[in-house]
C-alpha positions in Angstrom: 16.9 -18.5 -13.3 19.6 -18.9 -10.7 21.9 -16.4 -9.9 24.6 -18.8 -10.1 23.7 -19.3 -13.8 23.2 -15.8 -14.7 26.9 -14.9 -13.3 28.0 -18.2 -15.2 26.3 -17.4 -18.7 26.1 -13.7 -18.9 29.6 -13.3 -20.7 28.4 -15.6 -23.3 25.1 -13.9 -23.4 26.7 -10.3 -23.8 29.0 -11.7 -27.0 26.2 -14.1 -28.3 27.6 -17.4 -27.8 24.5 -18.5 -26.4 22.3 -21.5 -28.6 18.7 -19.7 -29.9 16.8 -21.7 -26.5 19.7 -20.4 -23.8 19.2 -17.3 -25.2 15.6 -17.1 -24.7 16.1 -18.7 -21.2 18.6 -16.2 -20.0 16.8 -13.0 -21.4 13.7 -14.4 -19.4 15.6 -14.5 -16.4 17.0 -11.1 -16.9 13.5 -9.9 -17.1 12.6 -11.2 -13.7 15.8 -10.1 -12.1 16.8 -6.8 -13.9 18.7 -5.6 -10.5 21.1 -8.8 -11.9 22.7 -7.1 -15.0 22.7 -3.8 -13.3 25.0 -5.4 -10.6 27.0 -7.1 -13.3 27.6 -3.7 -14.8 28.8 -2.0 -11.9 31.3 -4.8 -11.1 32.6 -4.5 -15.0 32.5 -0.6 -14.7 34.7 -0.8 -11.4 37.4 -3.2 -12.5 37.5 -1.5 -15.9 38.5 1.6 -14.0 40.4 0.3 -11.8 42.9 -1.2 -14.2 42.6 1.6 -16.5 43.8 4.3 -13.4 46.3 1.5 -12.0 47.9 1.1 -15.9 48.5 4.5 -16.3 50.5 5.1 -12.9 52.6 2.3 -13.4 53.0 4.0 -16.8 54.0 7.4 -15.3 56.4 4.7 -12.9 58.2 3.7 -16.0 58.9 6.7 -17.8 60.5 8.7 -14.6 62.3 5.8 -13.1 65.4 6.3 -14.8 65.3 9.6 -13.5 65.2 9.0 -10.1 67.4 7.5 -7.5 67.1 3.7 -6.1 65.4 5.1 -3.1 63.2 7.2 -4.2 62.5 5.1 -7.2 61.0 2.2 -4.4 58.8 4.9 -3.1 57.7 6.1 -6.7 56.8 2.4 -7.6 54.7 0.9 -4.4 53.0 4.2 -4.2 50.7 3.9 -7.3 50.3 0.4 -5.8 49.1 1.8 -2.2 46.9 4.4 -4.1 45.3 1.3 -6.2 44.3 -0.7 -2.6 43.1 2.2 -1.1 40.8 2.9 -3.7 39.4 -0.3 -4.0 38.9 -0.3 -0.3 37.1 2.7 -1.2 35.1 1.5 -4.1 34.3 -1.8 -1.7 33.0 0.3 0.9 31.0 2.6 -1.6 29.7 -0.7 -3.4 28.6 -2.3 -0.4 26.7 0.7 0.4 25.0 1.2 -3.6 24.5 -3.1 -2.7 22.5 -2.0 0.7 20.8 0.9 -1.1 19.6 -1.3 -4.0 17.8 -4.0 -1.4 14.3 -4.2 -3.1 11.2 -3.2 0.4 9.2 -5.4 1.0 5.8 -3.8 -1.1 8.3 -4.0 -4.4 9.0 -7.7 -3.6 4.9 -8.5 -2.6 4.0 -6.7 -6.3 6.6 -9.2 -7.7 5.7 -12.5 -6.3 1.8 -11.7 -5.8 -0.4 -13.0 -8.6 -3.9 -12.9 -7.7 -6.2 -16.1 -9.3 -8.3 -15.0 -12.1 -11.1 -17.0 -10.2 -12.0 -18.5 -6.9 -13.7 -21.3 -8.4 -12.6 -22.1 -12.0 -13.9 -25.4 -12.3 -17.3 -24.1 -11.6 -17.2 -21.3 -13.8 -19.4 -22.7 -16.3 -22.3 -22.5 -13.4 -22.2 -18.5 -13.3 -25.6 -16.5 -13.8 -28.2 -18.3 -14.5 -26.7 -21.2 -15.4 -26.4 -21.9 -11.4 -27.9 -24.9 -10.9 -27.3 -25.6 -7.3 -29.8 -25.0 -4.5 -28.9 -22.4 -2.1 -28.7 -24.6 0.4 -25.4 -25.9 -0.9 -21.1 -25.1 -0.9 -21.8 -24.8 -4.3 -23.8 -22.4 -4.5 -22.1 -20.1 -2.7 -18.6 -20.6 -4.2 -20.4 -19.9 -7.6 -21.8 -16.5 -6.4 -18.7 -15.7 -4.6 -16.7 -16.4 -8.0 -19.2 -14.0 -10.1 -18.6 -11.3 -7.4 -15.0 -12.1 -7.7 -14.2 -11.7 -11.5 -16.2 -8.5 -11.4 -13.9 -7.2 -8.6 -16.5 -6.8 -6.3 -14.7 -8.5 -3.9 -16.8 -6.9 -0.7 -20.2 -9.0 -2.4 -17.8 -12.0 -2.6 -16.7 -11.6 1.0 -20.2 -11.4 2.5 -21.6 -14.2 0.3 -19.3 -16.5 1.8 -19.7 -15.1 4.9 -23.5 -15.9 4.8 -22.7 -19.7 4.4 -24.6 -21.4 7.4 -22.4 -22.7 10.1 -22.7 -26.5 9.0 -21.0 -25.9 5.5 -18.3 -23.7 7.1 -15.6 -26.2 5.5 -11.8 -25.5 4.5 -12.6 -24.6 1.2 -14.6 -21.8 2.4 -11.9 -20.1 4.7 -9.2 -20.8 1.9 -11.2 -18.5 -0.4 -12.2 -16.0 2.0 -8.1 -15.9 2.5 -7.6 -15.3 -1.0 -10.2 -12.5 -0.9 -9.1 -10.8 2.2 -5.9 -10.9 0.6 -6.6 -9.2 -2.9 -8.4 -6.7 -0.5 -5.4 -5.8 1.3 -6.3 -7.0 4.4 -3.6 -9.3 4.8 -4.7 -9.5 8.8 -7.9 -11.0 7.7 -6.5 -13.2 5.4 -3.9 -15.3 7.6 -7.0 -15.6 10.1 -9.1 -17.7 7.2 -5.8 -19.7 6.1 -5.2 -21.0 9.4 -8.9 -22.0 9.3 -8.7 -24.0 6.3 -7.3 -26.8 7.6 -5.2 -29.2 5.3 -7.1 -28.0 2.2 -4.4 -26.7 -0.2 -2.0 -27.0 2.1 1.3 -25.6 0.1 -0.7 -22.6 -1.4 -1.9 -21.7 2.0 2.1 -21.7 3.2 2.9 -19.9 0.0 -0.3 -16.9 0.8 0.4 -16.8 4.4 4.5 -16.1 3.3 3.2 -13.0 1.2 0.7 -11.8 3.6 3.7 -11.4 5.8 5.9 -10.2 3.5 3.0 -7.0 3.0 2.9 -6.6 6.6 6.9 -6.7 7.2 7.2 -9.6 9.6 10.0 -10.8 7.6 11.1 -13.6 10.2 7.4 -15.3 10.0 7.8 -14.6 6.1 10.8 -17.0 6.0 9.2 -19.3 8.7 6.3 -19.9 6.2 8.5 -20.1 3.1 10.4 -22.9 4.6 7.5 -24.8 5.1 6.7 -25.1 1.5 8.6 -28.6 0.2 10.7 -28.8 -2.9 8.1 -31.0 -4.7 5.5 -27.8 -4.5 4.6 -26.0 -7.0 5.8 -22.7 -5.0 9.1 -24.1 -4.4 10.9 -22.1 -6.6 9.6 -19.0 -5.6 9.7 -19.8 -2.0 14.0 -19.9 -2.7 13.8 -16.8 -4.7 11.8 -14.7 -2.2 14.0 -16.0 0.5 17.0 -15.3 -1.3 16.0 -11.7 -1.9 14.8 -11.3 1.8 18.3 -12.2 3.2 20.3 -9.9 0.4 
């Protein structure tokens, strides 16, 4: 859900004027971006406080107007306006500081967007264990073995088995999977080194994962560059756009 959609429909949501489908879509979006609702409530409370304070001051002015001279009455009338304007300025600065302090740090953003794959080679999952029918000189043999270790969360063994492949079968897929393994093992520099060697294999996935690695190492400019390389038709385009927005807030 886009932030613009949130602000266009939040009043209808709180007033229970959305249909069931829109209500579910909106609630899913709020679960992904709880900070939007917090920001909205802060704004609403601020506006209400300003309106209440200003109304009380005007009521006081009206009660005292008949008791004052015209010249004094002029300053009595505009004094609360000046005070309200000053209050708006002060609160605006405070709100900017509030938003600045609420900016999500890189580690939280990484945890928000990183989703480890459940399997390195799901298409070969039926060959795990004793079902592995591939000869040990084939790339499939190594991929299946690495996947066996991966699903057991034995990342060092999975990395080791892929690194042991002979030089003549060092295919792009091997480097790609090593990139995923190093990433899950929080070795982000090594992960990007492997992604760089993966050629054209799953290029959009590579760009997305490189962006996440740059995010984890706080290299924001490189992260934004990688995000900009993800085409709109990619399955990562929505995530890339939202992560880019989060980084520029």
